[in-house]
TIVO-2410 file (N, C-alpha, C; in nm, 3 decimals):
# residues 200
REC num residu      c1      c2      c3 atome chaine
REC   1      X   0.084  -0.121   0.000     N      A
REC   1      X   0.000   0.000   0.000    CA      A
REC   1      X   0.087   0.126   0.000     C      A
REC   2      X   0.195   0.123   0.080     N      A
REC   2      X   0.279   0.243   0.091    CA      A
REC   2      X   0.359   0.270  -0.037     C      A
REC   3      X   0.375   0.165  -0.120     N      A
REC   3      X   0.450   0.186  -0.245    CA      A
REC   3      X   0.369   0.268  -0.344     C      A
REC   4      X   0.238   0.256  -0.335     N      A
REC   4      X   0.150   0.334  -0.422    CA      A
REC   4      X   0.152   0.480  -0.379     C      A
REC   5      X   0.165   0.574  -0.474     N      A
REC   5      X   0.153   0.714  -0.431    CA      A
REC   5      X   0.011   0.739  -0.379     C      A
REC   6      X   0.002   0.819  -0.276     N      A
REC   6      X  -0.130   0.851  -0.219    CA      A
REC   6      X  -0.216   0.921  -0.324     C      A
REC   7      X  -0.154   1.019  -0.391     N      A
REC   7      X  -0.226   1.092  -0.497    CA      A
REC   7      X  -0.164   1.047  -0.630     C      A
REC   8      X  -0.230   0.951  -0.695     N      A
REC   8      X  -0.176   0.898  -0.820    CA      A
REC   8      X  -0.216   0.987  -0.938     C      A
REC   9      X  -0.171   0.947  -1.055     N      A
REC   9      X  -0.191   1.031  -1.173    CA      A
REC   9      X  -0.338   1.057  -1.204     C      A
REC  10      X  -0.425   0.954  -1.204     N      A
REC  10      X  -0.567   0.981  -1.233    CA      A
REC  10      X  -0.629   1.078  -1.132     C      A
REC  11      X  -0.592   1.064  -1.005     N      A
REC  11      X  -0.647   1.153  -0.903    CA      A
REC  11      X  -0.594   1.296  -0.922     C      A
REC  12      X  -0.468   1.308  -0.957     N      A
REC  12      X  -0.412   1.442  -0.987    CA      A
REC  12      X  -0.488   1.508  -1.101     C      A
REC  13      X  -0.520   1.429  -1.203     N      A
REC  13      X  -0.593   1.485  -1.319    CA      A
REC  13      X  -0.733   1.530  -1.278     C      A
REC  14      X  -0.796   1.451  -1.193     N      A
REC  14      X  -0.930   1.484  -1.145    CA      A
REC  14      X  -0.928   1.614  -1.063     C      A
REC  15      X  -0.828   1.625  -0.976     N      A
REC  15      X  -0.816   1.745  -0.893    CA      A
REC  15      X  -0.775   1.866  -0.976     C      A
REC  16      X  -0.684   1.845  -1.071     N      A
REC  16      X  -0.639   1.955  -1.157    CA      A
REC  16      X  -0.757   2.017  -1.230     C      A
REC  17      X  -0.854   1.934  -1.269     N      A
REC  17      X  -0.974   1.986  -1.338    CA      A
REC  17      X  -1.051   2.082  -1.248     C      A
REC  18      X  -1.059   2.053  -1.118     N      A
REC  18      X  -1.126   2.143  -1.024    CA      A
REC  18      X  -1.051   2.276  -1.014     C      A
REC  19      X  -0.918   2.267  -1.010     N      A
REC  19      X  -0.836   2.388  -0.995    CA      A
REC  19      X  -0.833   2.473  -1.122     C      A
REC  20      X  -0.880   2.415  -1.233     N      A
REC  20      X  -0.882   2.492  -1.359    CA      A
REC  20      X  -1.012   2.568  -1.380     C      A
REC  21      X  -1.102   2.563  -1.284     N      A
REC  21      X  -1.231   2.633  -1.300    CA      A
REC  21      X  -1.207   2.781  -1.329     C      A
REC  22      X  -1.291   2.839  -1.413     N      A
REC  22      X  -1.271   2.978  -1.457    CA      A
REC  22      X  -1.281   3.079  -1.344     C      A
REC  23      X  -1.353   3.043  -1.238     N      A
REC  23      X  -1.371   3.136  -1.126    CA      A
REC  23      X  -1.246   3.147  -1.039     C      A
REC  24      X  -1.147   3.063  -1.064     N      A
REC  24      X  -1.027   3.062  -0.980    CA      A
REC  24      X  -0.918   3.148  -1.043     C      A
REC  25      X  -0.881   3.253  -0.974     N      A
REC  25      X  -0.776   3.342  -1.026    CA      A
REC  25      X  -0.648   3.327  -0.945     C      A
REC  26      X  -0.662   3.293  -0.817     N      A
REC  26      X  -0.544   3.262  -0.735    CA      A
REC  26      X  -0.545   3.117  -0.687     C      A
REC  27      X  -0.660   3.070  -0.637     N      A
REC  27      X  -0.667   2.935  -0.580    CA      A
REC  27      X  -0.681   2.832  -0.693     C      A
REC  28      X  -0.577   2.829  -0.775     N      A
REC  28      X  -0.580   2.748  -0.897    CA      A
REC  28      X  -0.459   2.654  -0.901     C      A
REC  29      X  -0.437   2.594  -1.015     N      A
REC  29      X  -0.330   2.495  -1.028    CA      A
REC  29      X  -0.191   2.557  -1.003     C      A
REC  30      X  -0.174   2.682  -1.040     N      A
REC  30      X  -0.043   2.747  -1.018    CA      A
REC  30      X  -0.011   2.754  -0.868     C      A
REC  31      X  -0.114   2.779  -0.785     N      A
REC  31      X  -0.096   2.782  -0.640    CA      A
REC  31      X  -0.053   2.644  -0.588     C      A
REC  32      X  -0.117   2.540  -0.639     N      A
REC  32      X  -0.083   2.403  -0.598    CA      A
REC  32      X   0.060   2.370  -0.641     C      A
REC  33      X   0.094   2.406  -0.765     N      A
REC  33      X   0.229   2.376  -0.816    CA      A
REC  33      X   0.336   2.451  -0.737     C      A
REC  34      X   0.306   2.575  -0.697     N      A
REC  34      X   0.401   2.652  -0.616    CA      A
REC  34      X   0.424   2.584  -0.480     C      A
REC  35      X   0.316   2.535  -0.420     N      A
REC  35      X   0.328   2.465  -0.291    CA      A
REC  35      X   0.402   2.332  -0.306     C      A
REC  36      X   0.374   2.261  -0.414     N      A
REC  36      X   0.445   2.134  -0.437    CA      A
REC  36      X   0.595   2.158  -0.457     C      A
REC  37      X   0.629   2.269  -0.522     N      A
REC  37      X   0.771   2.303  -0.540    CA      A
REC  37      X   0.837   2.331  -0.405     C      A
REC  38      X   0.766   2.401  -0.316     N      A
REC  38      X   0.820   2.426  -0.182    CA      A
REC  38      X   0.833   2.296  -0.103     C      A
REC  39      X   0.735   2.207  -0.118     N      A
REC  39      X   0.743   2.077  -0.051    CA      A
REC  39      X   0.867   2.001  -0.099     C      A
REC  40      X   0.901   2.020  -0.226     N      A
REC  40      X   1.024   1.961  -0.280    CA      A
REC  40      X   1.148   2.023  -0.216     C      A
REC  41      X   1.146   2.156  -0.204     N      A
REC  41      X   1.260   2.227  -0.142    CA      A
REC  41      X   1.287   2.178   0.000     C      A
REC  42      X   1.180   2.151   0.074     N      A
REC  42      X   1.192   2.118   0.217    CA      A
REC  42      X   1.163   1.971   0.246     C      A
REC  43      X   1.171   1.890   0.142     N      A
REC  43      X   1.135   1.748   0.156    CA      A
REC  43      X   1.214   1.679   0.268     C      A
REC  44      X   1.340   1.714   0.283     N      A
REC  44      X   1.424   1.650   0.385    CA      A
REC  44      X   1.373   1.676   0.527     C      A
REC  45      X   1.294   1.782   0.545     N      A
REC  45      X   1.241   1.816   0.678    CA      A
REC  45      X   1.106   1.750   0.705     C      A
REC  46      X   1.044   1.692   0.602     N      A
REC  46      X   0.909   1.637   0.617    CA      A
REC  46      X   0.914   1.494   0.668     C      A
REC  47      X   0.832   1.467   0.769     N      A
REC  47      X   0.824   1.330   0.821    CA      A
REC  47      X   0.746   1.239   0.728     C      A
REC  48      X   0.641   1.293   0.666     N      A
REC  48      X   0.556   1.215   0.576    CA      A
REC  48      X   0.527   1.298   0.452     C      A
REC  49      X   0.626   1.304   0.360     N      A
REC  49      X   0.611   1.391   0.243    CA      A
REC  49      X   0.485   1.363   0.161     C      A
REC  50      X   0.446   1.234   0.151     N      A
REC  50      X   0.327   1.201   0.071    CA      A
REC  50      X   0.199   1.255   0.133     C      A
REC  51      X   0.192   1.252   0.266     N      A
REC  51      X   0.073   1.307   0.333    CA      A
REC  51      X   0.066   1.457   0.311     C      A
REC  52      X   0.180   1.524   0.317     N      A
REC  52      X   0.184   1.669   0.294    CA      A
REC  52      X   0.144   1.699   0.150     C      A
REC  53      X   0.195   1.619   0.056     N      A
REC  53      X   0.159   1.638  -0.085    CA      A
REC  53      X   0.008   1.619  -0.104     C      A
REC  54      X  -0.049   1.521  -0.037     N      A
REC  54      X  -0.194   1.497  -0.047    CA      A
REC  54      X  -0.271   1.617   0.009     C      A
REC  55      X  -0.226   1.670   0.122     N      A
REC  55      X  -0.292   1.787   0.181    CA      A
REC  55      X  -0.283   1.907   0.087     C      A
REC  56      X  -0.169   1.923   0.020     N      A
REC  56      X  -0.154   2.032  -0.077    CA      A
REC  56      X  -0.256   2.015  -0.191     C      A
REC  57      X  -0.264   1.896  -0.246     N      A
REC  57      X  -0.353   1.871  -0.359    CA      A
REC  57      X  -0.500   1.895  -0.323     C      A
REC  58      X  -0.537   1.861  -0.200     N      A
REC  58      X  -0.679   1.868  -0.164    CA      A
REC  58      X  -0.720   1.998  -0.094     C      A
REC  59      X  -0.626   2.077  -0.043     N      A
REC  59      X  -0.666   2.180   0.055    CA      A
REC  59      X  -0.758   2.288  -0.002     C      A
REC  60      X  -0.748   2.316  -0.131     N      A
REC  60      X  -0.839   2.413  -0.195    CA      A
REC  60      X  -0.923   2.346  -0.304     C      A
REC  61      X  -0.940   2.215  -0.295     N      A
REC  61      X  -1.012   2.143  -0.401    CA      A
REC  61      X  -1.153   2.197  -0.417     C      A
REC  62      X  -1.217   2.226  -0.304     N      A
REC  62      X  -1.348   2.293  -0.306    CA      A
REC  62      X  -1.323   2.439  -0.271     C      A
REC  63      X  -1.355   2.528  -0.364     N      A
REC  63      X  -1.330   2.671  -0.338    CA      A
REC  63      X  -1.441   2.755  -0.398     C      A
REC  64      X  -1.523   2.809  -0.311     N      A
REC  64      X  -1.630   2.899  -0.352    CA      A
REC  64      X  -1.617   3.021  -0.261     C      A
REC  65      X  -1.587   3.137  -0.320     N      A
REC  65      X  -1.558   3.256  -0.238    CA      A
REC  65      X  -1.679   3.300  -0.155     C      A
REC  66      X  -1.799   3.251  -0.190     N      A
REC  66      X  -1.919   3.288  -0.113    CA      A
REC  66      X  -1.947   3.190   0.001     C      A
REC  67      X  -1.874   3.079   0.006     N      A
REC  67      X  -1.900   2.975   0.106    CA      A
REC  67      X  -1.807   2.990   0.226     C      A
REC  68      X  -1.852   2.937   0.341     N      A
REC  68      X  -1.772   2.943   0.464    CA      A
REC  68      X  -1.716   2.806   0.501     C      A
REC  69      X  -1.750   2.703   0.423     N      A
REC  69      X  -1.711   2.567   0.463    CA      A
REC  69      X  -1.622   2.499   0.359     C      A
REC  70      X  -1.545   2.579   0.284     N      A
REC  70      X  -1.460   2.522   0.179    CA      A
REC  70      X  -1.360   2.420   0.235     C      A
REC  71      X  -1.298   2.456   0.349     N      A
REC  71      X  -1.194   2.368   0.406    CA      A
REC  71      X  -1.256   2.236   0.451     C      A
REC  72      X  -1.371   2.245   0.517     N      A
REC  72      X  -1.439   2.123   0.564    CA      A
REC  72      X  -1.479   2.034   0.446     C      A
REC  73      X  -1.528   2.097   0.341     N      A
REC  73      X  -1.569   2.020   0.223    CA      A
REC  73      X  -1.448   1.961   0.150     C      A
REC  74      X  -1.338   2.035   0.147     N      A
REC  74      X  -1.215   1.984   0.085    CA      A
REC  74      X  -1.159   1.866   0.166     C      A
REC  75      X  -1.164   1.878   0.299     N      A
REC  75      X  -1.117   1.769   0.386    CA      A
REC  75      X  -1.205   1.644   0.367     C      A
REC  76      X  -1.336   1.666   0.353     N      A
REC  76      X  -1.428   1.554   0.332    CA      A
REC  76      X  -1.401   1.486   0.197     C      A
REC  77      X  -1.370   1.566   0.096     N      A
REC  77      X  -1.336   1.511  -0.036    CA      A
REC  77      X  -1.209   1.427  -0.027     C      A
REC  78      X  -1.110   1.476   0.047     N      A
REC  78      X  -0.985   1.401   0.066    CA      A
REC  78      X  -1.013   1.267   0.133     C      A
REC  79      X  -1.094   1.270   0.239     N      A
REC  79      X  -1.127   1.146   0.311    CA      A
REC  79      X  -1.194   1.046   0.217     C      A
REC  80      X  -1.284   1.098   0.132     N      A
REC  80      X  -1.356   1.011   0.039    CA      A
REC  80      X  -1.263   0.953  -0.068     C      A
REC  81      X  -1.183   1.039  -0.129     N      A
REC  81      X  -1.100   0.997  -0.242    CA      A
REC  81      X  -0.979   0.913  -0.199     C      A
REC  82      X  -0.930   0.935  -0.076     N      A
REC  82      X  -0.811   0.864  -0.030    CA      A
REC  82      X  -0.847   0.739   0.052     C      A
REC  83      X  -0.975   0.719   0.078     N      A
REC  83      X  -1.018   0.601   0.155    CA      A
REC  83      X  -0.967   0.474   0.087     C      A
REC  84      X  -0.910   0.384   0.166     N      A
REC  84      X  -0.858   0.259   0.110    CA      A
REC  84      X  -0.717   0.269   0.059     C      A
REC  85      X  -0.664   0.391   0.052     N      A
REC  85      X  -0.526   0.406   0.003    CA      A
REC  85      X  -0.425   0.408   0.117     C      A
REC  86      X  -0.473   0.433   0.238     N      A
REC  86      X  -0.383   0.440   0.353    CA      A
REC  86      X  -0.465   0.418   0.479     C      A
REC  87      X  -0.400   0.425   0.596     N      A
REC  87      X  -0.471   0.395   0.721    CA      A
REC  87      X  -0.549   0.516   0.771     C      A
REC  88      X  -0.642   0.490   0.862     N      A
REC  88      X  -0.734   0.594   0.912    CA      A
REC  88      X  -0.659   0.706   0.983     C      A
REC  89      X  -0.555   0.672   1.058     N      A
REC  89      X  -0.481   0.774   1.133    CA      A
REC  89      X  -0.417   0.875   1.037     C      A
REC  90      X  -0.361   0.823   0.931     N      A
REC  90      X  -0.298   0.911   0.831    CA      A
REC  90      X  -0.402   0.997   0.760     C      A
REC  91      X  -0.517   0.938   0.728     N      A
REC  91      X  -0.626   1.014   0.667    CA      A
REC  91      X  -0.672   1.127   0.760     C      A
REC  92      X  -0.682   1.096   0.888     N      A
REC  92      X  -0.722   1.199   0.986    CA      A
REC  92      X  -0.621   1.313   0.990     C      A
REC  93      X  -0.494   1.276   0.981     N      A
REC  93      X  -0.387   1.377   0.985    CA      A
REC  93      X  -0.395   1.469   0.862     C      A
REC  94      X  -0.419   1.409   0.746     N      A
REC  94      X  -0.433   1.488   0.623    CA      A
REC  94      X  -0.554   1.580   0.635     C      A
REC  95      X  -0.664   1.527   0.686     N      A
REC  95      X  -0.784   1.608   0.706    CA      A
REC  95      X  -0.759   1.724   0.801     C      A
REC  96      X  -0.686   1.697   0.910     N      A
REC  96      X  -0.655   1.802   1.008    CA      A
REC  96      X  -0.569   1.912   0.945     C      A
REC  97      X  -0.476   1.874   0.859     N      A
REC  97      X  -0.393   1.974   0.789    CA      A
REC  97      X  -0.481   2.065   0.703     C      A
REC  98      X  -0.572   2.004   0.629     N      A
REC  98      X  -0.659   2.081   0.539    CA      A
REC  98      X  -0.747   2.177   0.621     C      A
REC  99      X  -0.807   2.126   0.728     N      A
REC  99      X  -0.894   2.209   0.813    CA      A
REC  99      X  -0.817   2.325   0.875     C      A
REC 100      X  -0.688   2.304   0.902     N      A
REC 100      X  -0.606   2.408   0.965    CA      A
REC 100      X  -0.586   2.530   0.875     C      A
REC 101      X  -0.608   2.513   0.743     N      A
REC 101      X  -0.590   2.628   0.653    CA      A
REC 101      X  -0.704   2.730   0.667     C      A
REC 102      X  -0.811   2.694   0.737     N      A
REC 102      X  -0.923   2.788   0.754    CA      A
REC 102      X  -0.879   2.909   0.836     C      A
REC 103      X  -0.817   2.885   0.951     N      A
REC 103      X  -0.776   2.996   1.038    CA      A
REC 103      X  -0.624   3.011   1.043     C      A
REC 104      X  -0.553   2.920   0.975     N      A
REC 104      X  -0.406   2.917   0.981    CA      A
REC 104      X  -0.357   2.915   1.125     C      A
REC 105      X  -0.419   2.827   1.203     N      A
REC 105      X  -0.374   2.798   1.339    CA      A
REC 105      X  -0.334   2.651   1.342     C      A
REC 106      X  -0.226   2.623   1.414     N      A
REC 106      X  -0.173   2.487   1.420    CA      A
REC 106      X  -0.260   2.399   1.509     C      A
REC 107      X  -0.310   2.287   1.457     N      A
REC 107      X  -0.388   2.197   1.543    CA      A
REC 107      X  -0.297   2.126   1.645     C      A
REC 108      X  -0.357   2.072   1.748     N      A
REC 108      X  -0.280   1.998   1.849    CA      A
REC 108      X  -0.264   1.854   1.803     C      A
REC 109      X  -0.139   1.812   1.785     N      A
REC 109      X  -0.110   1.671   1.755    CA      A
REC 109      X  -0.030   1.614   1.871     C      A
REC 110      X  -0.045   1.483   1.893     N      A
REC 110      X   0.039   1.417   1.995    CA      A
REC 110      X   0.179   1.392   1.940     C      A
REC 111      X   0.188   1.398   1.810     N      A
REC 111      X   0.307   1.353   1.739    CA      A
REC 111      X   0.388   1.474   1.689     C      A
REC 112      X   0.513   1.484   1.731     N      A
REC 112      X   0.598   1.598   1.692    CA      A
REC 112      X   0.617   1.604   1.540     C      A
REC 113      X   0.624   1.487   1.477     N      A
REC 113      X   0.642   1.481   1.331    CA      A
REC 113      X   0.521   1.543   1.259     C      A
REC 114      X   0.401   1.509   1.308     N      A
REC 114      X   0.278   1.563   1.247    CA      A
REC 114      X   0.271   1.714   1.267     C      A
REC 115      X   0.313   1.761   1.385     N      A
REC 115      X   0.314   1.905   1.413    CA      A
REC 115      X   0.409   1.976   1.318     C      A
REC 116      X   0.527   1.919   1.300     N      A
REC 116      X   0.628   1.977   1.211    CA      A
REC 116      X   0.577   1.980   1.067     C      A
REC 117      X   0.523   1.868   1.021     N      A
REC 117      X   0.473   1.860   0.882    CA      A
REC 117      X   0.363   1.963   0.859     C      A
REC 118      X   0.273   1.976   0.956     N      A
REC 118      X   0.161   2.069   0.940    CA      A
REC 118      X   0.210   2.213   0.944     C      A
REC 119      X   0.308   2.241   1.029     N      A
REC 119      X   0.368   2.375   1.034    CA      A
REC 119      X   0.428   2.412   0.899     C      A
REC 120      X   0.503   2.321   0.841     N      A
REC 120      X   0.564   2.346   0.711    CA      A
REC 120      X   0.457   2.362   0.603     C      A
REC 121      X   0.355   2.277   0.606     N      A
REC 121      X   0.245   2.283   0.509    CA      A
REC 121      X   0.173   2.419   0.517     C      A
REC 122      X   0.140   2.463   0.638     N      A
REC 122      X   0.071   2.592   0.654    CA      A
REC 122      X   0.160   2.707   0.606     C      A
REC 123      X   0.289   2.698   0.634     N      A
REC 123      X   0.383   2.802   0.588    CA      A
REC 123      X   0.392   2.804   0.435     C      A
REC 124      X   0.390   2.687   0.374     N      A
REC 124      X   0.392   2.682   0.227    CA      A
REC 124      X   0.270   2.754   0.171     C      A
REC 125      X   0.155   2.734   0.234     N      A
REC 125      X   0.030   2.795   0.187    CA      A
REC 125      X   0.037   2.947   0.195     C      A
REC 126      X   0.108   2.999   0.294     N      A
REC 126      X   0.117   3.145   0.314    CA      A
REC 126      X   0.240   3.208   0.248     C      A
REC 127      X   0.323   3.128   0.183     N      A
REC 127      X   0.450   3.180   0.133    CA      A
REC 127      X   0.432   3.296   0.035     C      A
REC 128      X   0.318   3.301  -0.035     N      A
REC 128      X   0.290   3.411  -0.130    CA      A
REC 128      X   0.296   3.546  -0.058     C      A
REC 129      X   0.264   3.549   0.071     N      A
REC 129      X   0.266   3.676   0.145    CA      A
REC 129      X   0.406   3.736   0.147     C      A
REC 130      X   0.508   3.649   0.141     N      A
REC 130      X   0.646   3.695   0.145    CA      A
REC 130      X   0.713   3.694   0.009     C      A
REC 131      X   0.632   3.691  -0.097     N      A
REC 131      X   0.687   3.692  -0.233    CA      A
REC 131      X   0.741   3.831  -0.268     C      A
REC 132      X   0.812   3.840  -0.378     N      A
REC 132      X   0.859   3.970  -0.428    CA      A
REC 132      X   0.736   4.061  -0.448     C      A
REC 133      X   0.753   4.194  -0.431     N      A
REC 133      X   0.637   4.285  -0.435    CA      A
REC 133      X   0.547   4.268  -0.558     C      A
REC 134      X   0.604   4.249  -0.677     N      A
REC 134      X   0.518   4.237  -0.796    CA      A
REC 134      X   0.434   4.110  -0.792     C      A
REC 135      X   0.494   3.999  -0.743     N      A
REC 135      X   0.420   3.873  -0.732    CA      A
REC 135      X   0.311   3.884  -0.625     C      A
REC 136      X   0.343   3.953  -0.515     N      A
REC 136      X   0.243   3.974  -0.410    CA      A
REC 136      X   0.127   4.059  -0.463     C      A
REC 137      X   0.159   4.163  -0.537     N      A
REC 137      X   0.054   4.251  -0.593    CA      A
REC 137      X  -0.036   4.173  -0.691     C      A
REC 138      X   0.024   4.085  -0.770     N      A
REC 138      X  -0.055   4.003  -0.863    CA      A
REC 138      X  -0.147   3.909  -0.785     C      A
REC 139      X  -0.096   3.855  -0.675     N      A
REC 139      X  -0.178   3.770  -0.587    CA      A
REC 139      X  -0.297   3.848  -0.531     C      A
REC 140      X  -0.271   3.969  -0.485     N      A
REC 140      X  -0.378   4.052  -0.428    CA      A
REC 140      X  -0.487   4.080  -0.534     C      A
REC 141      X  -0.444   4.111  -0.656     N      A
REC 141      X  -0.540   4.138  -0.765    CA      A
REC 141      X  -0.621   4.012  -0.796     C      A
REC 142      X  -0.553   3.896  -0.795     N      A
REC 142      X  -0.620   3.769  -0.827    CA      A
REC 142      X  -0.725   3.735  -0.721     C      A
REC 143      X  -0.691   3.756  -0.593     N      A
REC 143      X  -0.788   3.729  -0.486    CA      A
REC 143      X  -0.907   3.825  -0.498     C      A
REC 144      X  -0.878   3.950  -0.531     N      A
REC 144      X  -0.987   4.047  -0.548    CA      A
REC 144      X  -1.083   4.001  -0.658     C      A
REC 145      X  -1.028   3.945  -0.766     N      A
REC 145      X  -1.114   3.896  -0.876    CA      A
REC 145      X  -1.200   3.779  -0.829     C      A
REC 146      X  -1.146   3.696  -0.740     N      A
REC 146      X  -1.226   3.584  -0.687    CA      A
REC 146      X  -1.342   3.635  -0.600     C      A
REC 147      X  -1.325   3.754  -0.547     N      A
REC 147      X  -1.430   3.817  -0.464    CA      A
REC 147      X  -1.492   3.936  -0.537     C      A
REC 148      X  -1.503   3.927  -0.669     N      A
REC 148      X  -1.552   4.044  -0.744    CA      A
REC 148      X  -1.698   4.078  -0.712     C      A
REC 149      X  -1.770   3.986  -0.646     N      A
REC 149      X  -1.909   4.010  -0.606    CA      A
REC 149      X  -1.917   4.098  -0.481     C      A
REC 150      X  -1.805   4.119  -0.412     N      A
REC 150      X  -1.805   4.199  -0.288    CA      A
REC 150      X  -1.787   4.346  -0.325     C      A
REC 151      X  -1.875   4.432  -0.274     N      A
REC 151      X  -1.865   4.577  -0.298    CA      A
REC 151      X  -1.732   4.629  -0.242     C      A
REC 152      X  -1.677   4.730  -0.307     N      A
REC 152      X  -1.544   4.781  -0.272    CA      A
REC 152      X  -1.530   4.820  -0.123     C      A
REC 153      X  -1.624   4.896  -0.063     N      A
REC 153      X  -1.605   4.931   0.079    CA      A
REC 153      X  -1.600   4.807   0.170     C      A
REC 154      X  -1.684   4.708   0.139     N      A
REC 154      X  -1.685   4.584   0.216    CA      A
REC 154      X  -1.554   4.508   0.197     C      A
REC 155      X  -1.507   4.509   0.073     N      A
REC 155      X  -1.380   4.440   0.043    CA      A
REC 155      X  -1.266   4.503   0.124     C      A
REC 156      X  -1.259   4.637   0.120     N      A
REC 156      X  -1.150   4.707   0.190    CA      A
REC 156      X  -1.152   4.674   0.340     C      A
REC 157      X  -1.272   4.674   0.398     N      A
REC 157      X  -1.285   4.644   0.541    CA      A
REC 157      X  -1.246   4.499   0.570     C      A
REC 158      X  -1.298   4.408   0.490     N      A
REC 158      X  -1.274   4.265   0.514    CA      A
REC 158      X  -1.129   4.226   0.490     C      A
REC 159      X  -1.074   4.271   0.379     N      A
REC 159      X  -0.935   4.239   0.347    CA      A
REC 159      X  -0.841   4.305   0.447     C      A
REC 160      X  -0.873   4.429   0.485     N      A
REC 160      X  -0.793   4.500   0.585    CA      A
REC 160      X  -0.788   4.424   0.716     C      A
REC 161      X  -0.902   4.368   0.757     N      A
REC 161      X  -0.909   4.292   0.883    CA      A
REC 161      X  -0.821   4.167   0.876     C      A
REC 162      X  -0.821   4.099   0.761     N      A
REC 162      X  -0.738   3.979   0.744    CA      A
REC 162      X  -0.589   4.016   0.756     C      A
REC 163      X  -0.550   4.123   0.686     N      A
REC 163      X  -0.409   4.164   0.688    CA      A
REC 163      X  -0.366   4.208   0.829     C      A
REC 164      X  -0.455   4.281   0.896     N      A
REC 164      X  -0.423   4.326   1.033    CA      A
REC 164      X  -0.406   4.208   1.126     C      A
REC 165      X  -0.490   4.105   1.109     N      A
REC 165      X  -0.480   3.986   1.193    CA      A
REC 165      X  -0.343   3.920   1.176     C      A
REC 166      X  -0.299   3.907   1.052     N      A
REC 166      X  -0.167   3.846   1.028    CA      A
REC 166      X  -0.055   3.933   1.083     C      A
REC 167      X  -0.064   4.063   1.059     N      A
REC 167      X   0.043   4.153   1.106    CA      A
REC 167      X   0.051   4.160   1.258     C      A
REC 168      X  -0.062   4.136   1.326     N      A
REC 168      X  -0.064   4.141   1.472    CA      A
REC 168      X  -0.001   4.016   1.535     C      A
REC 169      X   0.014   3.910   1.456     N      A
REC 169      X   0.073   3.788   1.511    CA      A
REC 169      X   0.221   3.812   1.540     C      A
REC 170      X   0.270   3.757   1.652     N      A
REC 170      X   0.415   3.773   1.678    CA      A
REC 170      X   0.498   3.711   1.567     C      A
REC 171      X   0.445   3.603   1.508     N      A
REC 171      X   0.513   3.538   1.395    CA      A
REC 171      X   0.406   3.496   1.294     C      A
REC 172      X   0.426   3.534   1.169     N      A
REC 172      X   0.333   3.494   1.062    CA      A
REC 172      X   0.359   3.348   1.026     C      A
REC 173      X   0.487   3.313   1.017     N      A
REC 173      X   0.527   3.178   0.977    CA      A
REC 173      X   0.561   3.096   1.100     C      A
REC 174      X   0.525   2.969   1.095     N      A
REC 174      X   0.539   2.882   1.212    CA      A
REC 174      X   0.678   2.822   1.225     C      A
REC 175      X   0.749   2.810   1.112     N      A
REC 175      X   0.880   2.745   1.115    CA      A
REC 175      X   0.992   2.847   1.097     C      A
REC 176      X   1.105   2.814   1.156     N      A
REC 176      X   1.224   2.900   1.146    CA      A
REC 176      X   1.265   2.918   0.999     C      A
REC 177      X   1.256   2.809   0.922     N      A
REC 177      X   1.299   2.813   0.781    CA      A
REC 177      X   1.218   2.916   0.702     C      A
REC 178      X   1.087   2.912   0.718     N      A
REC 178      X   1.003   3.004   0.642    CA      A
REC 178      X   1.009   3.145   0.698     C      A
REC 179      X   1.027   3.159   0.829     N      A
REC 179      X   1.042   3.294   0.887    CA      A
REC 179      X   1.164   3.363   0.827     C      A
REC 180      X   1.273   3.290   0.821     N      A
REC 180      X   1.396   3.349   0.765    CA      A
REC 180      X   1.376   3.388   0.619     C      A
REC 181      X   1.308   3.301   0.545     N      A
REC 181      X   1.298   3.321   0.401    CA      A
REC 181      X   1.189   3.422   0.362     C      A
REC 182      X   1.079   3.430   0.437     N      A
REC 182      X   0.962   3.505   0.391    CA      A
REC 182      X   0.909   3.613   0.485     C      A
REC 183      X   0.938   3.604   0.615     N      A
REC 183      X   0.868   3.693   0.711    CA      A
REC 183      X   0.894   3.842   0.688     C      A
REC 184      X   1.021   3.885   0.674     N      A
REC 184      X   1.042   4.031   0.660    CA      A
REC 184      X   0.967   4.088   0.539     C      A
REC 185      X   0.974   4.019   0.426     N      A
REC 185      X   0.908   4.068   0.305    CA      A
REC 185      X   0.755   4.061   0.321     C      A
REC 186      X   0.706   3.957   0.388     N      A
REC 186      X   0.562   3.945   0.409    CA      A
REC 186      X   0.509   4.065   0.487     C      A
REC 187      X   0.581   4.107   0.589     N      A
REC 187      X   0.536   4.221   0.670    CA      A
REC 187      X   0.537   4.350   0.588     C      A
REC 188      X   0.639   4.367   0.506     N      A
REC 188      X   0.646   4.485   0.418    CA      A
REC 188      X   0.529   4.484   0.317     C      A
REC 189      X   0.507   4.368   0.255     N      A
REC 189      X   0.399   4.356   0.155    CA      A
REC 189      X   0.263   4.388   0.216     C      A
REC 190      X   0.237   4.330   0.332     N      A
REC 190      X   0.104   4.346   0.392    CA      A
REC 190      X   0.083   4.487   0.445     C      A
REC 191      X   0.188   4.546   0.500     N      A
REC 191      X   0.176   4.685   0.547    CA      A
REC 191      X   0.146   4.778   0.429     C      A
REC 192      X   0.211   4.752   0.316     N      A
REC 192      X   0.189   4.832   0.196    CA      A
REC 192      X   0.047   4.814   0.144     C      A
REC 193      X   0.001   4.689   0.146     N      A
REC 193      X  -0.135   4.660   0.101    CA      A
REC 193      X  -0.239   4.727   0.192     C      A
REC 194      X  -0.216   4.722   0.321     N      A
REC 194      X  -0.307   4.787   0.417    CA      A
REC 194      X  -0.316   4.937   0.392     C      A
REC 195      X  -0.200   4.998   0.370     N      A
REC 195      X  -0.198   5.142   0.343    CA      A
REC 195      X  -0.277   5.174   0.217     C      A
REC 196      X  -0.264   5.092   0.114     N      A
REC 196      X  -0.337   5.113  -0.012    CA      A
REC 196      X  -0.487   5.096   0.010     C      A
REC 197      X  -0.526   4.997   0.089     N      A
REC 197      X  -0.670   4.977   0.119    CA      A
REC 197      X  -0.728   5.095   0.195     C      A
REC 198      X  -0.647   5.151   0.283     N      A
REC 198      X  -0.694   5.262   0.367    CA      A
REC 198      X  -0.711   5.391   0.286     C      A
REC 199      X  -0.620   5.414   0.191     N      A
REC 199      X  -0.625   5.541   0.117    CA      A
REC 199      X  -0.714   5.531  -0.008     C      A
REC 200      X  -0.727   5.406  -0.059     N      A
REC 200      X  -0.811   5.388  -0.179    CA      A
REC 200      X  -0.751   5.456  -0.300     C      A
***
């Protein structure tokens, strides 16, 4: 069972089709590929690279900007599609990783390896915040397009609240590796974005 990849080629194709939906401007295949590339960069630090890869593939599989339960539905899809491919404990861990992307708070695991893997996975998901300014600005525009149904004043208030929440955290990134690589730029990017939202 362990020799089989958790997310095999047919399943990747099925998930890729979801990520290619026209309504997705940021939460699309490019986002998944960027996270998979980071998982490759930090593979030596991962206790269960395949579980992390599965969480990456599934974490935004269901994405509707008007819905509040995308993470729960994505986790449920992972449980359904991965059933029979691995043991229940591992499936639960993958589900917990996906659910953690809702608030970007680390769940409590008994296992240090699972905590580490989830920390790295959550940091990979947020790495765009610490991208070069032009890439960050393109991300911001893409997210705005996904929420094009939200009136501008509501958008400014809502997006501003999200950015303030991240900036108020003592640390945006959970791991030392990602803090070193992305945190300073992430704080600059988000402060700049907040200022732009405030002045309009």
